[in-house]
N, C-alpha and C positions, 0 to 999 in steps of 0.2 A: 504493499500500500504506499501511496505517496506520503512523504514526510510533511506533516502539518505543523511542526514545531515553529514557534513564532517568537520574534523579538521585537517588542514595541516600546520605544523610548528606553531601550536597554533592559526592559522587563521581559523575562523569558516565561513562556508557557508552552505546554506540550501541543497545544492547538489554539487557533484564533477565536474559539468559542468561549466567550465570557458571559456570565449572568449579569444583567444590568441591575443597578441600584433599585431595589423594589422589595415587596414582601418576601420573595424567595431567598433574599440574602440578609434577613433581619437578625439572624442569630446563628450560633455555632452549630446547632443541630442541623439546620437546613443546609448550611454551607458544607458541612462534612458529607452529608448525603449527596450534594451536588458533585463534590470532588470524587466521591466513590463512583458516581455514574460516568465520570469522564470529562467534566467541564474543565477547560484550561485555566479559567480564572473567574473571579467574582469582583463586582463593585459592591462593597458592603452598603446596606441600606443607610440612607443619609443620616449622619450624626449631627447633633446640634450642641449648643453650649449647655452649661449647667444652670442657665437662667430659669425663667418661668417654665414649668413643665409642659411638654407637649401632650395634649389630651386628644386622642382620636375618638370618633363616634363609635358608639356601641350598637349600631344598627347596620343596615346594609351599606357597604363601602363601594361596591362595584355595580355599575350598570352595564348593559351589553347590547350589541346589535348582532342579530343572527341572520344567516342565509336561509333559504327555503328549507334546507335539510337540517336546520338548527345548528349548523356549523358556526362557531364563533368567529365573526368577522372583525369585531372591534369591541374594546372594553373601556369603560369610563370608570375612573376611580376618584374618590374624594378622601383618600387616606393621606395623612400627613407623614412627616419624617418619623424616624424611630421614636417611640414613646418610652423606650427603656433607658436607664441611666447610662451616661457616657462611660463611666468607669467600668460598668458591667460589659458593655460592648468591647472596650479596649482589652479587657482581660481575655475575652473569648477570641478576639482577633489574634492576640499573641499566641494562644494555644493552637489555633487553626494554622497559622503560618509556620509554627514550629513543627506541626505534624505533617504539613504539606509544603515543604520548601520549594518544590518545583512548580507550584501553581501561583498565578498572579493574584494578589489581594490588594485591591485599590479601595481607599476610603473616600466615600462621598461626604462632602461637608456643606453645611449651610448654617451660618450664624448672622446676627445683625450686621448691617453694612457700616461698621466702624473698625478702625485699625486695631484697637485694643482687643476686641472680641476675636478677630482673626488671629492675632498674635497669640492669644491665650490657648485657643484650641490647637493651633499648630504646634506649640510647645508641648502640649499634653499628648499628642499622638506620635510624637517624634520617635519614641522607643517602642512603638507598637509592633514593629516588624513589617509594617505594610510597605508595599512596593511603590506606591504613588498616591496622589490625591486627585479626586475629581470634584470640581467646584460646581455645585448644583445651582445653576443660574436659569433653570428651565421650568421648575414646578409652577403650574399656572393657577393653583388653587390653595386656599388655606394659608400657606406660608407667604404667598404673594401679598395677601392682605396685611401682612406684618412687615412689609418692606423687604422681603427676601425672595428667593426663587426667581420667577420671571420678572418680578418688579425690578430686579437688578439686571437680568439678562436682556431687558428691552432698552436699556440705557447704556450705550457704548462707553461713556465716560466712567460709569460705575464698574463695568466689566474690566476695563483697563486698570482702574485704581485698585480694585480688590485683588486682581491677578498679580499686580506688582507687589502688594503686601505679602501674598502667599510666597512669591519667589524670594522675597527679602527674608522671611522668617522660617522657611523650610528648605531642606536640601532635597526633598522628594520631587520626582517628576510631577508636573502639574498639567492636568487635563481640564479643560473648561467645557462643561456641558451646556450646549446652546438650546434656547427655546425656538420652536418653529413659529411662535406667535408674534411674527415680525415680518415686515415687508421684504427685506433683502438680507438673507442669511449671511452674506459676505461682510456686512457691516459689523455685527458682533464678532465674527470670526477675526476680522482685522483688528478689532479692539483688543481681543484676547492675545493676539500675536504681539501687538505693541506693548502689552503688559508683561510679556515675557513667557506666555504659555508654551509649554512643550508640545501640546496637542489640543485638539478639540474633539468632543464627542457629540453626536447628533443623530436623530432628533430626540428631544424630550417630548412629553406628551402635548397633544393639541387641545386647546381650550374647547370645551364642548358640553352640550346637553344631549344625551343619546336618545331620550324619549320622554314623553309626558303621559302620566297615568290619567286616562280619560274618565275615571270614576272619582278620584280624589283631586284631579286637576293640579298635580304636583309633578315636577321633574323627578325622574328616577336616577339614582336610588333615592328613596324617600325616607326622611328621618322625622317622625312625629308630624306628618302632614306637610313637611317642607322639603324642598330639594335645592341643590346648588350646582353650579357649573363644576366640572371636573376635568381631569386629564385623560384624553383619548389615546388609546394605543391598540396594537394588534395588527393583523394583516391589512386592514383598511388604510392604515397610515403609511404603508410601505412606499407607494408612489410619491408621496410628499417627501419622505425621507431620502429616497434615491435622488430626486431632483435637487434637494438642498446639498447633499453630498457632492453631486456632480458640479454644482455652482462653485463650491469651494475648490474642488479638484482642478477645475479648468481655469481658475482665476489666476492671472500672472502675479497679482499682488500677494496672493496667498501661496505661491509656489513653495513646495517643500513642507508645508504644514501637515503633520501627521493627523490622521482622522480615525476615530473609532466609530463605526457605524451602528446605528440603533434605529429601529422602527419596523415592526411587523415581520421580523425574520423568523420564519417557521420551519423552513426546510433548507437542505444544503444548497439548493438552487438559489434561494433568497440570499444566502450568505455569499455565494459565489458572485452574485450580481453586485453586492456591496463592495466586495474585494476587487472586482474588475473595475469599479469606479474609484479605486485608490485606497480603500480602508485597510488599515493595518490589523485591526481586530474587529469583531462584530459582537454586539451585546444583545442578549435575548431576555425577554421577560414573559410576555403573554403566552408564547408557545410552551414554556415550562409550567406556567400556571394552568394551562389547558390540558397538557398531556403528561405532565410529570417530568422529573429530571432526566429520565432515560431517553427522552427525545433526542438528546445530544448524540446518542449512538448512531442514529440514522444520519445526522448531520456530518459526523466524522467519517463514516464509511462512504457516504454519498460523495462528499467533496474529494476524498482520496481516490475513489473510483473515477470520478470525472477527470481529475488531473492525470491519472494514469492513462485513461482513454485518449486524452488530448496530447499526451507526451509532454506535459508542462509541469513546472514546479509551482509551488504556491507564490513564490516571488515573481515568476513570469506572468502569472494571472493578475497580480496586483497592478491596477491602473491600466490594464489592457484596453478597456473601453473608453477611457477619457479622451483620446484624440478623435473619437467618432461622435462626441457630443458637441453640437454646434448650434448656432442661432438659425431661426427659420430662413432668414434671408440668404443663407449660404447653402440651402438644400438644392439639389440638382433637379431643375425643372425639365430637364431633358429625359428624365426617367419616367417611363410609362408602364403600368401593369394592368392586367385584367383578371377578374375573378374567374375561377374554373371550378365547376362542381363535379366531383367524382360520382358517377351514376352507381358505381359498385358499392360505395359507402353510404349513399344517401338513403335515409329512412322515410322520405316523403312526408316529413312533418309539416313542411311549408312555412317554417319560421322565417327563413331567408326571404321568401317571396313576400310575406306580409310586411316584414320590416322595410324591405326595399321599395315595395309598391306604395306603402302609406307614408313613409318618412324619408325616403332617399330619392333615387334617380330612375325608378321604374325600369331597372336593368335586368330583372329576372323574369323569365317567361314560364308559364305553367301550361302543360299540354292536357289533352282530354284524358289521358291515362295517368295524370298527376306526376308527370316527370318535370323536373325543374332545370332550366338551362339559362345561361347568361347571354344577354343581348349586348355584345361587345360594343355596338355603336352607342350605347347609353352608359356603359359602365365607366365610372371615374375612379375605380379602385379604392373606394372609401374604406373598405374593410368591415363595414357593418355586418354584412352577411357572414363573414368569418367569425365575428364576435358573438353573433346570436345563434349560430349553428351548434346543436348539442353533440355533434359527432366530431371529435378532434381530427383535423386534417382532411375532412370531407370537402371543405371549400378552401381553396388556396389562391394566393395571388401570384400570377405568372407574369414576369416581366417580358415586355416586347423587345425584340432584337433591334439594335441600332439600325435606323434606316427603313424599318418596317412602316407600313401605312397604318396610321391610327384610324380605325373605323368610326370613332366618335367625332374626330375633328377633320378627318380627311387629309391631315398633314403627316409628313414623314416624322418618325421619331427622331428628333434631333433639334438643334437650335440653341437656345439660350441655356447656359449652364446653371444659372441660379437667378433668384429674384433681383440680386443686385444689378445684374446686367440686362434685365428684362425691360423692354421699352415701356411697358405699362407702369413701371416703378418711377414715380416722380423724381427720385434721387439717382436714377440710372446714369444720366448725363454727368452729374456731379461725381458719382462714384467712378465713372470711366475716366474722368479727368484726374 
């Protein structure tokens, strides 16, 4: 099997699969079970100062969004940082690291936004044996109302200031965890970089209300008749996370900034996609909470097999997709494809026909004996039929050869390479100059 051993900021772990800071990493018992299952590292559930105690709700903490088969697509949580004493956590961390020296143990931290508070907690954790710290600037609920979490992560000046304090008072590698609840993820990433951060991790949870109870008229999860916004995670946030990771990876200003990827990673394929966009490690939470810690076994074996099949190393996979992420204006307008329906695989359900006829380009025909075919003169290759078809690979997009006659436009496949040079683009002349 391919070697998955990872070195991130000088922190070694047997594989890139880390558990994210969350309920699964709240105490020694859980973390030990995780390491026994094969996880390469953990980010311990966020630690706070010894100030006013954190009190979590004693009612439902999680809301959910399910697919038609009740598969968990996304989860909303209103849980705060650890409500266990700091000293108790530190004692457990020391024991865990001593018992598992080859695994990565990162401490997630969140304290009030003043230098004294950060200096105090950094001095207290220094001899814990931890391999690094992750600054939780992303939590969008509960702690944000106290001037922490995303309340810091949404203000670049605060990110830079706190990161600089951490680098001043700690020798440990510093990872800054970024909130997605912001317009341009590159702005907080750059602030973290200016503050001296060794890496960033993203994304933290998305601010959300997952549902409203139509009997009590309260958001879910409901506490004594009331609900609150929370943090959304799970498979549904993966597209948001991939985009934000890619934005950082392809930004010249952020070149070389290491990234730990987070957001909806459920399978080895998900992990491989994050790594292909440049991530040094990947962090997982919802998948472990849904399927248990042994889900990592499939991730390890799957990623290893994929690398073997490709004849690649983990390092060769890292960042492989970054050069292929571009802006719309640079897409090749010379490329033309048409949908193709495999009659052998088609189950005659008609979903492609209904979707295309009602909401797209009327490019699918239906015969008297209920066979479906593509009208190439109408097809714009929008991919809707592929996405609604319940049979994988029954409908595919087939590219047309260079110089072929496009039956839709009557023009040869060829011409302008991208939107920048297209005559319909008002900036084409300027761009050409």
